[in-house]
TIROKOL-239802 format. One record per residue (C-alpha): residue in three letters; x, y, z. Coordinates in steps of 0.001 Angstrom, whole numbers, plus 524288, in hexadecimal, padded with zeros to 5 digits. Each point is the difference from the previous one (the first is absolute). Example, Ala and Ser with C-alpha at 12.3 -4.5 7.8 and 13.67 -1.06 7.14 Angstrom:
ALA8300C7EE6C81E78SER8055A80D707FD6C
***
This chain:
MET94B63A7EF73C9BESER7F52A7F7687F75CTHR7F277805CD7FEB0PRO7F5DC7F5838053ATHR7F61E7FC417F509PRO7F2928033180258PRO7F77F7F48D8027FTHR7FAD57F82C7F646LEU7F0CF7FA857FFADGLY805877F2FD80436ASP806198060980B88ARG7F48A80640803F2PHE7F8167F4297FEB2ARG8096B7F9A6807C3TYR7FFEB80A1B80AD4ARG7F0D67FFE18020BPHE7FEEE7F1317FEE9ASP80A957FED380A49ALA7F72380A32807DDLEU7F4F17F8B87FEC0MET806607F26A80376SER80572806DB80C5EARG7F2428033F80403GLY7FB6F7F1A680415ALA7F74D7F5967FE1FTRP7F442808677FFC3ALA804B6807DD7F5F2LEU803C17F52B7F6CCILE7F1987FB78801C4LEU7FA8B80C467FBC0TRP809D78015B7F3E5HIS7FBAC7F4AF7FB62LEU7F12480125802C9ILE8014480D347F71CMET808917F89E7F5A6ALA7F5427F4DA7FDF6LEU7F54E80A117FEE2ALA80817806E67F6B4ALA8033A7F4617F88EVAL7F2407FBA57FF2CLEU7FAD380D9C7FCD6ALA80970801127F497VAL7FC777F2E37FA39SER7F31780253800A4LEU800E480D927FA09LEU8080D7F80A7F5D9VAL7F5097F6AF7FCABILE7F4E880C5B7FD65LEU80B0D806487F84ECYS800E07F3887F798GLY7F1607FD907FFB9GLU802267F1FC80599VAL7F5CE8029480B05PRO7F8647F1A4800B3ALA7F1777FEEA80169ASP7FBAC7F81380BACALA7F7717F3AF7FE95ASP7F37F806D17FC69GLY806B0808477F435VAL8007E80D3180729THR80F52805237FFFALEU80665802C280DC0GLY7FFC580BAD8068EPHE80C16807868051CLEU7FD117FAED80E9EALA7FEFB7F3BA7FA3CLEU80BC27FE6D7F6F2LEU8073F803AA80C6ETRP7FADD7F6708078ETHR803717F5EE7F44BTHR80F1E806957FE57LEU801107FE3980EF7MET7FD057F25F80084HIS808167FBB07F57FALA80ACF80778807A9ILE7FFAA7F9FD80D30ASP7F9C47F2AB7FB15PRO809877FAFC7F434GLY7F6A67F4127FF15THR7F4B3808DD7FB90ILE8055D802487F20ATHR7FCF67F0627FCB4GLY7F37C8043A7FEA9ASP80066809AE7F5DBGLU7F89C800337F3BAGLY800EB80BCC7FB26SER808BB8054E7F28AARG80DE77FF818010EGLY802D480CF1802B9TRP7F8227FF3580B1BGLN806AF7F33B804C2THR80BD0807437FE42LEU7FE0880B888075CMET7FB717F6DE80BC6MET80C957F8DC7FE0BILE806A480C97801C2ALA7F8868026680CD8THR801227F19D804B0VAL81117801EC7FF78GLY7FFBB80D9F8046CGLY7F6EF7F93C80C86ILE809537F4A680269LEU80B8C809AA80171LEU7F8188097580865VAL7FA527F582808AEGLY80C8D7F7638010ESER8066480D0E804E7LEU7F52F8037B8090FVAL800F17F2AE805AFALA80F8A800558024FVAL7FE2480E6480673LEU7F54F7F92680914VAL8085B7F560802A9ALA80BF08081B802DASER7F8018094D80924VAL7FA767F4C180636ALA80DAE7F8D88020AGLN8067780D7680498ARG7F4418010580A47PHE802CF7F151805F4ASP80DC0802E27FF76ALA7FE1080CA9808E7LEU7F8EC7F81B8084CARG8074C7F50A801AAARG80B9C80A0E802D9GLY7F85D8078880BB0HIS7FAFB80D6C7F9A4SER7F27B7FDC680526ARG7FAEB807E480D65VAL7FFE07F6E980CBBLEU7F3338015C806B6GLU8027A7FAC780D1DGLN7FDA28040280E53GLY807037FAFE80D29HIS80AA57FB337F8C7THR80EAA7FE70801D6LEU8078E808FB7F4D4VAL80D837FC877FD70LEU8097180B487F927GLY80DAD7FBAD7F8C8TRP804917F20C7FE6BSER80A237F8C180666ARG804C47F2A0804CEGLN7F735802AE80C71ILE7F3EF7FF7E7F841PHE7FE917F1AA8002FTHR802217FFF380E46ILE7F71780A94802BBVAL7F4947F9997F5E3SER8008E7F304805D7GLU80083804B580E34LEU7F4808088E7FD4FALA7F86C7F5FF7F9FAALA8030B7F7DD80BEBALA7F9A0809948097DASN7F49A800A07F6A9GLN7FDD07F28B8021ESER7F73F8010780C14HIS7F8C8809307FAA8LYS7F5DC801167F1DFGLY80BD08041B7F91EGLY8065980C577FB76CYS80666806657F3E7ILE80DBB803EF7FD95VAL80294809A77F549ILE80EA9801827FBBFTYR8011680BF07F6F6ALA80FFC8006B7FB3BASP806E8804A37F405LEU8026F7F2CE7FA3DASP7F8E87F7D37F543LYS7F33F7FB4C80648LEU803097F32D7F7A9TRP80C877FD5480705MET7FB0D8051280D3BASP7F4F67F5618002DGLN8090D7F4CB7FA7EALA809EE804C280A94LEU7F4DE7FDC380AB1ARG7FA867F3707FA87ALA80D2E7FAAB7FF4AGLN805168049F80DBDLEU7F28A7FC7B8076CARG7F8697F49280161GLY7F28F806758002FTHR7FA7C809C480991GLY7F26C7FA7E8043FARG7F5C980795802A5THR8077880DC07FB60ARG7FE53805A97F1C0VAL80E478065A7FC2AVAL7FEAD80A3D7F3DDVAL80A9F804B57FB6CARG801D780D637F737ALA80989805547F8F5GLY804E780F4080225ASP80755808E680698PRO7FDE68005A80E88THR806C080E2380080ASP7F6EF807317F71EPRO7F402803568083AGLY7F93E8029B7F321THR7FE467F05A7FD03LEU7FDB57FB8580E4DHIS7F1F1801237FED7LEU800857F4F07F8C6VAL802647F64A80AE5ALA7F6CD8072880960PRO809498045280AD8GLU7F650807B280736HIS7F7207F40780247ALA80BA17F7F780493ARG800317FA9780CC7SER80FA0800C280091ILE809878043C7F620VAL80EB17F9188005EVAL80BCC807237F90BLEU809857F8477FA8AALA80DFC8057F7FB42PRO804A17F9EB7F386GLU8098F7F4DD7FFCEALA80B27808837F922ALA7FD4A80E0F808D7ARG80C3D80276806D1ASP7F88E80BF9806C5ASP7F3A4802238057ETHR7FA4380AE37F47DGLN7F6A17F7B37FA4EVAL7F96D7FB0180B8EILE7FF6E80E8C80543ARG7F9D08040A7F08ETHR7F6717F5908028ALEU7FCF9804D680D68LEU7FC4E80CF17FBFEALA7F8177FC267F517VAL7F74E7F7A2809CAGLY7FE6480CBC807BCARG7FA1A805CF7F4FECYS7F5637F6107FFBDALA7F77E801AD80D11PRO7F8EA7F4FF80634ALA7F0A47FE037FCEEPRO7F7DE8082D809C7GLY800277F5FD80CF1ARG80C3E7F7057FB48SER809EA7FCBE80996GLN80D7F7FB337F975HIS80DF5802BC803E4VAL80BFA7FCE97F64CVAL80AF27F66580336THR80D47800CD7F834GLU80DDF7FE45800BBILE80C308091B801C5ARG80E187FD577FBABASP804B380CDC8057BPRO7FCC2803D280EC1ARG801F880D937FBE7ASN7F2C6800107F711LEU7F9A67F96B80C18ALA7F9DB80E6480436VAL7FCD4804077F146ALA7F8E37F2FD7FD07ARG7F7298033080B9BLEU7FDA280EA37FA17THR7FAEF7FA8E7F31CGLY7F0EC7FFDB80465GLU7F5857FF32809C7ARG7FE0D7F3278026EARG806D57F9138099CILE80D327FB887F900GLU8093C7F45F807EBVAL80D0F7FEAD7F9FBLEU809EB7F45880097GLU80CF98058F8011DILE804D97F2C07F9C2GLY8101B8001F80080ASP7FD8C801968109DLEU7F39B7F76F80032VAL807AF7F3A57F996ALA80CB6805AA806D1LYS7F7AB7FCE580CCBILE7FABE7F3877FBEAALA80D8C7FB8D7FC3FVAL805208042E80DDAGLN7F74D7F95A8075ATHR800247F4EB7F65DCYS80E267FDAD7FFD4LEU80017800AD80E93GLN7F4EC7F69E80182SER7FFE17F5317F762GLY7F2837FC077FCE4LEU7F98380CF1801EESER7FCBB802637F09DVAL7F6A37F55B80104VAL7F93C8059A80CE9TYR7FE6380C647F728ASP7FC5E7F9EF7F458GLU7F4247F95680777LEU7FCCB80D64806E8LEU80124806667F31BGLY7F9C17F7327F661PHE7F0247FD7C7FE2BALA7FFF57F2907FE77GLY803697FBD680D9AASP7FE2C8096C80C80GLU8007F80D317FF45ILE7FD8780C87808EBTYR7F280805F780439PHE7FA1380BD080820VAL7F4887FAB88077DASP7F6D880857808D8ALA803B87FDC880DF9ALA7F308800E480720PRO7FFDA7F19B80520LEU80C528013C80740VAL7FE1B80E8E8048CGLY8064B8004B80E3DHIS805F77F5067FF2FSER810A28004080034PHE809837FD8E7F46BALA8030B7F35F805FEHIS7F38E7FA2580200ALA7FA97803C27F2C4LEU80C1C7F6BB7FA40HIS7F9317F5D78043CGLN7F32B8023F7F9EEPHE801237FB097F2ECGLU801147F1CF7FA92ASP803788031E7F225CYS8065180D3D800FDTHR80CAB807A280678LEU7FCD680C25806D7LEU80B93809EF7FC1BGLY7FC6380B8780529LEU7F69880C0C7FFAEARG7FBED80BB67FA4FGLY7FBEA80B708066BVAL7F4C38082B7FF38ASP8095180A0A7F8C6GLY804F07F6F27F5CBARG80C917FD558070EVAL804D17F28E7FE7DGLN806F47F8BA80AE6LEU804887F1D07FD82MET803807F7EB80DDAPRO7FA8A80A50809BBALA802247FD6880D76MET7FABE7F4D18059AASP7F7A68067780A22ARG7FB44809F07F4D9VAL7F08D8002D800B2VAL7F8827FF9E7F49DALA7F87880A327FF41THR7F2C1806387F878GLY8006B803967F2C7GLU80E547F8A87FD2BLYS801CC7F5F37F54ALEU8085D7F28F80171ILE80A157FC4F7F738LEU8001C7F2EE7FCC7ILE8061C7F4BF7F81CALA7F4F87F6E27F99BALA7FE317F9487F42FASP7F38D807BC7FC7DASP7F81E80AE080589ASN7F3C07F5CB8028FARG808347F88580A74CYS8044980D6A80873ASN7F7527F9F08098AVAL801218000380EDEARG7FFB57F3B380756PRO800158008D80E05TRP809C37F7B1805A9SER7FFA17FA6E80F74GLY809EB7F5607FE6ESER80C6B800258091AILE80DB0802777FDF9ASP80B1A7F53680279GLU807768069C808CFALA80B2E7F3D5800EACYS801FA801B97F0ABILE8052F80E6A800BCVAL80D398030480049ALA803BD80C3A80831ASN803D580BE47FA98HIS80E09805187FD6AASN8072D8096B7F898PRO808C87F9A57F589THR80B3B8055D7FCE8HIS80622806587F341SER80CD77FDA27FC03PRO8049D806827F46CGLU7FE817FB5F7F358ARG806CA8001B7F1C2THR7F90C8003F7F25FLEU804097FD8C7F1D2ILE7F9E7807B07F4A3LEU804037FC7F7F370GLY7FB0C808E47F65FTRP7FD5B80DCA7FE19ASN7F350806C07FBD8THR7F9D380F6F805D5ARG7FB3B7F82180C0BVAL80C047FD128063BPRO801B68099980711ALA7F31B8000980696ILE802487F2618025AVAL80BAC801A88075BARG7F9B380B0E808E2GLY7F5C97F772801FEILE809BC7F47B80552ALA805A7809EE808DDALA7F37E802B680541TYR7FCF27F243804BFVAL80CEB7F9BD80286ALA8080C8024E80C7FPRO80CA7808388012BGLY80BFE7FA107FAE7SER7F9327FB207F3BDALA807087FEA77F295VAL7FA3B8016B7F12BLEU808767FB817F3A6VAL7F9B5805A57F2A0VAL8069B7F9167F3D4SER7FE08805BF7F2B1SER8064C805437F2D3ASP7F66B80ACE7FF6BPRO8088F80D1F8002FALA7F47C806D78081EALA801967F7E280A68ALA80DB2803F080552PRO7FADB80E6F801F9ALA7F3DF7FE1E80552LEU8043D7F81D809B2ALA80B01807328039FGLU7F83B80B0680379LEU7F4AD7F7C3807F7ALA80CE47F9428077AALA8015880B9B80620GLU7F103801AB80542LEU8012C7F26F80603HIS803167FF2380F0AASN7FBE47F14780403VAL805417F8017F1ABTHR80D297FEFC7FA23LEU7FD1B801FA7F1B0GLU808C67FA9E7F56FHIS800CF8003D7F077ARG806DB7F6737F822VAL800538002A7EF61GLY7FCAD7F46E7FA69ASP7F5897F5D97F839ILE7F6D07FA65807D5SER7FE2E7F5A47F4D2ASP80DB17FC57801A4ARG802F77F3D48080DARG80EB48052880333VAL7FA3980C228061DLEU7F5547F93A80753ASP809777F660805E4ALA80A5180B8B80417GLN7F4BF80667808F0ASP800C57F480808B5PRO7F0B97FDB8801F6ARG8038F7F84C80C5FALA8020A80D1480746TRP7F2D3805767FB9DHIS7F2FC7FDCA8077DHIS7F74A8057F7F50BVAL802B67FF9D7F0E3MET7F7C4809CF7F7F4VAL7FF937FEAC7F009LEU7FABF80B317F81EPRO7FDC1801FB7F19AASP8071880A657FA88ASP7F8CF80C0C7FABFARG80787803B67F531ILE7FB3D7F3607F82CGLU7F158804937FB19VAL7FCBB7F3E87FC43SER7FA817FA1880CB1THR801667F1607FBFBGLU80F01802FB7FC55ALA801E48060E80E03ASP7F96A7F59180675ALA808C17F5E27F737GLN80C89806C8807ADVAL7F8B67FCD680B2FLEU7FD467F2C17FECCVAL80E827FC947FBB7ALA805518081580E32LEU7F6217F59B80767LEU803C57F32E7F9F6HIS80D0B8035080259LEU7FBE98031380E18ARG7F8D87F30C80098ASP80C317F90B7FC3AILE80876807A68091AALA7F7B07FCF980BF3ALA7FF7C7F0F27FC03ASP80E23800EA7FF6CLEU7FF918068980D77THR7F7B67F7E180840ILE801207F3697FACEGLY7F1707FC1C800FALEU7FCDA809FF80D00ALA7F8C880AA78001AARG8045580BB17F965PRO8078380994806BEPHE7FA8F80BF67FAF5SER7F3AA803547FCB4LEU7FD2D803707F0C8VAL7F6AF809937F976SER7FDB28051A7F439GLU7F82380A7B7F88DMET7FB307FCA77F2DEARG7F82A80A687F798ASP7F8B97F6537F608VAL7F7467F6E58086DARG801E57F4737F54DSER80E4B800AB804D3ARG7FBEC7F9A280D82ASP7FBEF7F3FE7FA77LEU80F327FEA87FA4DALA804BE8053E80D3CGLU7FB9A7F5158062EVAL809AE7F6097FB9BALA809C0809478079CARG7F9C87FD8E80C52ALA8007B80E3C803FBASP7F89D8024080EE2ASP7F80B80A767F98CPHE7FC99807B07F3FDILE7FD6380CA87FFA4ILE7F657802FC7F347SER7FF4380E357FE6FASP7F5058026F7F49FARG7F8927F5F58068BPHE8020A807A180EC2ILE7FCDA80D7E7F9DAGLY7F47D7F9B67F93FLEU7FA0A7FA3D80C0BLEU8021E80C0080617LEU7F899808027F595ALA7F3D17F5CE7FE69GLN7FE288008480FFFLEU8001E810467FFE4ALA7F8C67FF957F372GLU7F4CD7F65F80792ASN802438080D80BF4ALA807E780D508028DGLU800597FF3F81018LEU809227F4EE7FECFSER80BCC8091F7FC1DALA800B08033E80E39VAL8004B7F287804DFPHE80B3B7FAE47F5BAALA805F980CEA80292GLU8015C7FB8780D9ELEU802D77F1D97FC3APHE80BBB804297F961ASP8057C80AB0806BFPRO80C1A7FC76808DFGLU7FB418098A80D1EGLY7F1567F8D27FF6CALA7FA6C7F2738023CGLU805E77F6727F72DILE7FF287F1227FC76TYR80A917F7D280536LEU801D47F0B67FF50ARG805587FA6B80CE1PRO802CD7F438806A7ALA7F4697F81980417ALA808537FBED80BD7ASN8004680F618039DTYR7EE637FE8C802B3VAL7FD217F1A480562ALA8059D7F398801FELEU804D37F76B7F5C6ASP7F8F37F1237FBCBARG7F39F8046F80A01GLU7F2B28001D7F86BLEU7F98F80D6C80145ASP7F780807EB7FAB9LEU800C580D977F78EHIS7F961807F180D1ATHR80AFB7FC4280665LEU80AED8048F7F6B5VAL7F83B80D237FF06GLN7FFD88022C80EAASER80FAF7FC468018EGLY8002E80B167F56DVAL7F7EE809618077CARG807907FEEB80BD5ARG80B11804B57F7E8GLY7F7ED80ABA7FB20GLU800237F9F07F22BVAL7F6C97FB7E7F6C4VAL7FFED7F1347F9C6ILE7FB84800997F369GLY8049C7F21C7FBB2ILE80B347F5827FFF7ARG80A147FAD27F705LEU802667F09F800D2ALA80C887FB6B7FC44ARG7FBD27F3607F890PRO7F4A4803EA7F83ATHR7F9127F69B7F7ABPRO805FF7FF1A7F271ASP7F4E38072D7F793ASP8000080A7C80A26PRO8010680B787F63CASN802CB8095280C11HIS80A7F7F7788068CGLY7FA447FD8080AC0ILE7FBE480E2A804A3ILE7F2E080070804EDVAL7F9CD80D7C8030EASN7F3A58028D80690PRO7FCE67F06D803DFARG7F4527FCC180864LYS8003C802E180ECESER7FB717F39180198THR80A4A7F7D67F90CARG808F97F6DD80922LEU80D407FE877FC5DARG80ECD7FB868045ALEU80A25808EE7FE17SER80F4C7FC797FD32ARG80BA38068D8038FALA8021A802C77F0BEASP7F0AF806457FF3DGLN7FE0E80DD88005CVAL7F582808B0804C8ILE7FBBE80DA87F830VAL7FDAB80B16807A8LEU7FC4480EA28010CALA80B498067880884GLU8081F80C0080089SER80CBE7FAC77FF40
***
């Protein structure tokens, strides 16, 4: 075993120098100042020892302080030496002072430039403290961030603007660039990005969580569980809101077993979205009713119509049926009681009470005004109420992900007894999960077949003519969202070709719905001519943005997506009013009242070519007059 050699003088010098360098810019500046003064003092003493002290203009020999000043001027200003007229020794010593000064000043300038550059780089990378109040704080980063920012910016358009603060453990410059690339501006809303660990309560003070109006916690894209979300919620719980500040937290959870845990992580109100169950409910409703995703997109997005709570004082004492006709630019959905309980589509004879709130669909909160109506209903246009019979339905699900069991249960809750569901997938996890699920179902026959959904031969073997609904799902095993969507796109193109061979120019015999993980895939999917698209990331982002603005909407959305509550349906216009006769929306609304339903819009079978909503009109003006055809539909809020 060798014995280490004792440190040399050079080793000691290098160690001390490294220690000095690690202390930062101020230590280096102080070291340069000391070295400069020491050098000036040394040269001045050398001038005195060599007897080269010059005289001034009056012939008086310079004093020690004057000599120090002259030497210092030579050190910091190289041009001073050009005016020297002293002896050779004096000029030589001043040249030494000038060269030493050039070296020290150059080194000092380098330190200052590096220090300033480092400070600017730190500012650009988001390490400065945020001094905002009443902002929306987003903790974490995922694909939903772009939807959330754009929707919150749209919500602030009618106000003086707002601020969104994003805090994520990523490079700030990359986040800024990604936001600029994905968004087309944020209008009056300022977006502040900071880099750091949102699970660390010691650094959360940088983004002022105590002064935020609401906090949104996002799960990382690569996360397979809810650990990161729970840790972030716990960190937020350590930062108490400022006195007088009312705020709530909105987050997403993958595992339903963690819902209760998430709500126990702090004293704030916490609204938790169980994303798997939520997307499954949207997928079920959209599968059974094509076009429904556009309705949800309209209600959940801030760019069009959204849901508001308005004081019910102007309509106190009136029935709910009467109140439905008292808004020209709004659609009444339900009531929120004094106890805070939300009731969508209450009984038509329900009387509005003092202290209650009206739940309205409107383009903006400044349009939620009562406009008394005293017109008449065209009774001749109203079709007598009838109870449609429900026949068994057959649903084909292509692909497998963790939401399929919830989707199958949801379908079973809606369809008539004797219905059938077939799942085609190559995922090994599908067979045991579906075998266990089949034992729970009573009114639906569940079957599983192994096959690659992007293989045309597999799709042909399923005989699409035998199915009423076809749903194509992305594979969870594919981590990259665009690659998972690519498999769905291939299946959609095959199904379009199969439908063309089956129909020969007629209407497709089955409805076709697909789920996409990336919103950019929707434009590509338009080529496949599917009836509906479910962009899961976009829907989650829309819901998070809505709840960030108003936590009270949580109860409304919970009932809309619950099979046991009031839900949105698209039904034939012929069931409500006489076809090809001109009527106003009040007549259509009254036809819904007699069925105990709320009419919230219409779907035109032949929309204009540039209509982005494909003929779906939510919250039309009550005075609008129109003629409905047999292919048109009425969008209603009903229980079955």
